[in-house]
N, C-alpha and C positions, 0 to 999 in steps of 0.2 A: 216063798218064805218072806214074812214081813221083817224089815230091819229092826234091830233092837234099839232101845232108847240110847244106849251108848253110841251106836253107829250114827243115829240121827244127830246126837250132840256133836260128834266128830265132824259130820258133814257141815253142820251149821258153823262150827268154828273155822273150818277151812274156807267156807264162803266168806266169812267175815274178814279173814286175813288176805283174801284175794285183792290184789291191787286193782284200782279202777281202770288203769291203763298201764300196760306193761310192754317192755321190749320183747318182741318175738325173736328177732335175729338181727345181726349187723354184718354187712359186707364191707370189708376194708378195701377201698379202691386203689390206694397207693399214689394218687395224684389229686391236687386241689380241684375243686369244682364249684362253678356257679350255676350248674344245670339243675333244672327241675325234673322230677321223675315223671315218666309217662307209663301207662299201664295197658297191658293186653290181658287176655284171659289167664295166661300162665307166666308172663314176664313183667319185669320192671326194667325200663331203659332210661339211661341218663348219659350225658356227656361230661367230659372233664377237660382240664387245662392241658393235658398231654395230647389231646386230639382224638381220644377214643370215644366211640359210642359203645357202652357196655350194656349187655343184656343179662339180667339176673333172674334165676328161678324164684317165683313168688312163694313157693311152698317152703323152701328151706334156706334161701339166700345164697345158693351156690351159683358159680359163674357158668353161664351157658356159652357166650361168645363175646368177642370184642372186634369192633370194626375201626380201623385206623384211618384218620384223615390228614394227619401231619400238623394240624394247628388246632387251637382250642375250640371246643364246642361249648357254647354258652346256653343257647336256647334248647328247650325240651323238644324232642321229636314229636311229630304227629304220626299217628298209627292207624292202620286199618287191619283187616284180617290177615293180610299177607306181607305187608311192608311197613317199614318205618321211614319217615321222610325228615331229614335233618340237615341243617345248614352248619357250615364251619367258617371260622375266620380265615381259612385258606382260599376264600372266594368261591366256594362251590356249594351247591345244594345237591343232596343225594337221595336216591331211593334205595333202600337196603332191605334185602330179603330177611324176613324174621326167622326163618328156620335155620339158615346157615350163617347169617351175618356178613353177606357179600353184597357189594353194590350191583344193582341191576341197571342203574343209569346215573349220570352225573350232569348237572347243568351248571356251567361256569358263569359267574358274575364278574364285575369289575372291582369289587372291594369285599370287605368282610360281611358275613352274615352273622349277626349277633342274636337276633331275636328268634323265637320259635315260629315255625311255619304253621299255617292253618290248613285244614283239609276239609273240603266240602264239595259234593257233587262230582267226585273224581278229579278235582283240581287241587293242586297244592299252591298256596299263596304265601310268598316269602318276600320280605323286604331286605334291602342291602344298604351298606354304607356308600354304595355308588349312587345313591339317590333314586333308586328305582324300586318299584314293587313289581314282582314277577308272578305270573300265573302259569303254572307248568302242569301238563297232563300227568296225573299220577301213574298211569299204566306204562307210559312210554318215556317220560322225561322231556317231551316235546313242548316248546314254548307255545302257549295259547295267546297271551298278550303281555305287554309290559307297559308301565307308566313310569316316567313321562315317555313321550314319543322319541324317536331316534333323532340324531343331529340334523337330518334333512327335513324334519318336521312331519314325516309320514308316520302314521300309526303302525305299530307292529302287532298284527293279528294273524298268526300263522296257520291256524287250523279251524277258524270260524268262517264259514262261507260268507262272502260279502253281502249276500242278500239277507242274511240274518242280522247284520249289524244295523242298529237303529239309525235312522236319519239324524244327522247332527252329532253323532258320536265323535267323529274325527275333529270337527271344528271345536267342540267342547274341550277335548283334550289339548289340542294345539293352543287354544286361547288360554287355558289354565297354565300351561307350561310357559307361555309368554309373560304371564303376570308374576312369575317368580318360580324358579325350579326348586324342588324340595332339596333339603340338605341330606338327610339320611333316614331311612326307615330302620330304626335301630332295635332296641330291646323289646319293644311291645309286640305281642302276637296279634296279627290281624284278626278281626272278628268278622265272620260271614253270617249274615242273618237276613232272611227275606230277599235273597237275591242281590244283596249289597255287601261290599267289603269295606269295613271301617278300619283305618290304620292311622296310628299316631306317628309324628315325625319330629326330628330334632329342630326343625324350623319353627316349632311351636304350634303347628296346625294339625288338626285332625281331618283326614280325607275320607270321602265316601265315593266308591266306584261301583259301576255295574259289574257284578261278579262274572258275567259271561263275556263281556266285550272290553272291559277296562275303561269304559267311558266315565269321565269324572262327573259326579253329580254335584258335589259341593266340597268346599273346604272351609273350616272354621278356625279362627286364630285364637290362641291363648297367649299368655305372657311368658311362656317358657317352653322348653322342649318337652315333648310328650313321649315318655318311655313306659307309660302305664298301659297295660293291655285292657282294652275297653270291655264293658259288659253291657248287654241290652236286656231290658225287662219292660213289658207292657208299652212298647213303642218309645222308650226313653233310652238314650245312650249315656252311660256313666264312665268316667275315667278321671285320672289324676294328671296333674301337670307340674312341671318344675317351677311354675310361678307360685307354688305353695297353696294350690287350690284343688278341690274336687269339683268336677263339673257334672251337670245333668243337662243333656241336650234334648229338646223336644221338637215335634214337627219334622221328623227325619225324612219324610217322603217328599217334602217340598224342595224348592231350589235353594232355600237358605233356612236351616233350622234355627230355632230360638233357644236361648239359654234359659232353662227353667229355674235353676238355682246354682249357686256356687257356695262352697263351704271353705273357709280359710283355715289352713293348718299352720304349723310353726316352721315348716321347711318343705323341701321338695317331696312330691308324692310320686314315687316310682312304681309302687305296687299297683296291681290291678284290683279293682273293686270286686266284691262278691255281694250279690243281691239275692236275698232269700226272705220270703214271707213279708215283703214290705220294708225290710231293713237292709241297709248297705253297710258292709264291714270293710274297713280299709285302714292301712297304716302308712307311715311315711318316715322320712329321715329325722323328723322331730322326736322319734322314739315313742310316739303315742299311737295306740290302737283305738280307732273310733267306731262306734255304732251310730249310724245316722238314720233318720226317717227318709226312706227313698223318695217319697212324694214331695217332701218339703225341704230336705237338707238340714233339718234341725237335729242337733246332737241329742241322742238318747242316753249314751254314756260313753266314757273313755277310760283308758287305763294306760298309765305311763310305764314303759318297759326300760330296762337298762341298755338296750341296743336299738339301732335303727331297724325299720321294717321295710323289706324290699319285695316280699313275695305275697301272693294272694292267699287268703285264708280259705279254710274249708269248714263246712258245718256238718255235724253229726247229731241228730236228734236235738236236744236242748243245749248243745255245746257248740262253740265256735273255736277253732284251733288256728294259731298263727305262730310263725317263727320269728325270732329276733336275730339281728346281725352282730357285727363286731362290737365288743364292749360288754355284751351280755347275751351271748349265744344260748339259745334254748327254745324249747317248745312250751307253749302256753295254751290252756283251755279255759274259756270263760263261759259262764252262764249267759245265754243269749239275751235274756230278758233284763237281768240286773247288772251284768258286767262283773259279777263276783268271780274271783279267780278260783277255779276248781282243781286245777292240776298244773304242775310245772315239771319239766324234765330238763335238767341242767347239762349242757354239753361243754361246760368249762370255757376256756378261752377261744373255742371254735366259734363258727358263725353259721347262720342260716340266712342266705340272701336270695332265696328263690321260692317258687310256689310249692305248696304242699299238695299231695295227691291222696285221695281217699277212695276206697272201694269197699262197700259193706262196712264192717267194723274194723277194717285194717287201714292204718295211716302210714304213709311212706314219706320220708324226707331225706334229702341229700345235704350233708354238712360241707362246710368249706374245705375240710381236709379230703373230701372225696369219698367219705363213707356213706353208705346207704343204710338207713335204719328203717325197720318195719315194726310198727306197734300194733298191738291188739287192744281194742277198746272193750272192756268187760262190763262196765257200768258207767252211767253218766250222772248219778246222784248219790248223795251220801255224805 
């Protein structure tokens, strides 16, 4: 049976009333959070100030389980098919079973872990405020290597056979340590790309390590602490610094990369950049969201928001989404080409100071009050 004219008119009216982006569900966490959400096929996971790693069912926002660490979890977990890997300010890195929410191993450090770990090739890479970057076997929690070397000057490589360690790896790390120990590998997530680990540090340097052995390849100085999680695209490394600049590093395979360009902002740049289709999207504590040409660093457009930007943006079709922090908490969606504001969701006096997560047409965000919000994107134009 063909629908009547009245039915067709009703369907058209309902489609016209449909919101372009709408809240699908909200989970009330009960404790403040600076954690970014991580996604599996059926879960959303995030940490909070009470020290819990919380797993939420993606379909309806119901609680699956909680794992307690006793101190705040700031960084988003890294996940694979079976486990979540998360650091806590209680000085430990954990491997947590996704089905039950129980720890399968724990690796102790000597200070807080604030940043999210990275996972690549069965290795978890995590930085600590004790000034070390750790590489831990995901399956067992066993240390593979750490940087810097230990107090005796000897490298720590626990399960890489010596014959596989490149000649010169030890002296390179020892020499680098002698030129100045790192302060803290803090909020930035390490990036693993092409067999290299890139990590920012509060000493103002960005470090590059051999992912398998921990051998230091190079370190490049900026004028402020680097808490921005780097991104790589077409052989260029992008990141922000607390010296109020965005950086593009080139010639990454050499002993000393070159600075392709820098872009000045009005304040610290804690957020990680997002690079898509030749454009770089990033915000800072100057409350401005920028779209830059990734090749040249020239500004394409910018938009001033009422609050600072601490988290990485996400892109869906022709839109780029970003969250704002204290003073103007909310979600914003802009047209990627023009910078025109397409949509805004106000969360009142609350804040968003972490990365957004996107899967398909579903957007996930954690608010400062510890609530997890799931949005469905219905249309991107209109």
